[in-house]
C-alpha atoms as one frame of an Amber mdcrd trajectory, in Angstrom:
protein
  -4.429   3.055  15.210  -4.748   4.542  12.099  -8.466   6.259  10.603  -9.854
   6.719   7.354  -8.556  11.041   6.812  -4.983  10.104   8.798  -2.333  11.717
   6.310  -0.232   9.017   5.232   2.373   9.710   2.677   3.554   6.355   0.767
   6.701   6.815  -0.760   8.389   4.255  -4.049  10.782   3.822  -6.558   9.545
   2.877  -9.842  11.831   0.761 -11.559  11.711  -0.420 -15.308   8.772  -1.968
 -14.840   5.319   0.322 -13.675   4.123  -0.506 -10.497   1.422   0.730  -8.426
   0.232   0.938  -4.846  -3.269   0.951  -3.612  -3.688   1.302   0.213  -6.942
   0.932   2.995  -7.637   0.965   6.093  -8.771  -2.314   7.817  -9.230  -3.148
  11.599  -7.202   0.003  12.183  -4.264  -1.768   9.880  -2.837   0.071   6.946
  -2.905  -2.463   4.166  -0.498  -1.155   1.408  -0.809  -3.466  -1.584   1.712
  -3.844  -4.485   0.330  -4.303  -7.368   2.156  -5.625 -10.563   1.144  -4.649
 -14.193   0.396  -6.826 -16.539   0.912  -9.501 -13.734  -1.897 -11.328 -11.649
   1.022 -10.748  -8.564  -0.370  -8.667  -5.994   1.998  -8.182  -2.682   0.365
  -6.656   0.775   2.231  -4.806   2.980   0.921  -4.051   6.659   1.307  -1.563
   8.830   0.333  -0.799  12.154   1.078   2.929  13.852   3.260   2.566  16.915
């Protein structure tokens, strides 16, 4: 179960396009949103702690 003060490390690789990640905790799930700059697309990734 994720909690707000968990020390969560998120790593990602930058390609030629600038990418931005936003993360938050929702109902004990870690949600990572991948936001593409100059693009309306947002991809969402969900992680649950084992």
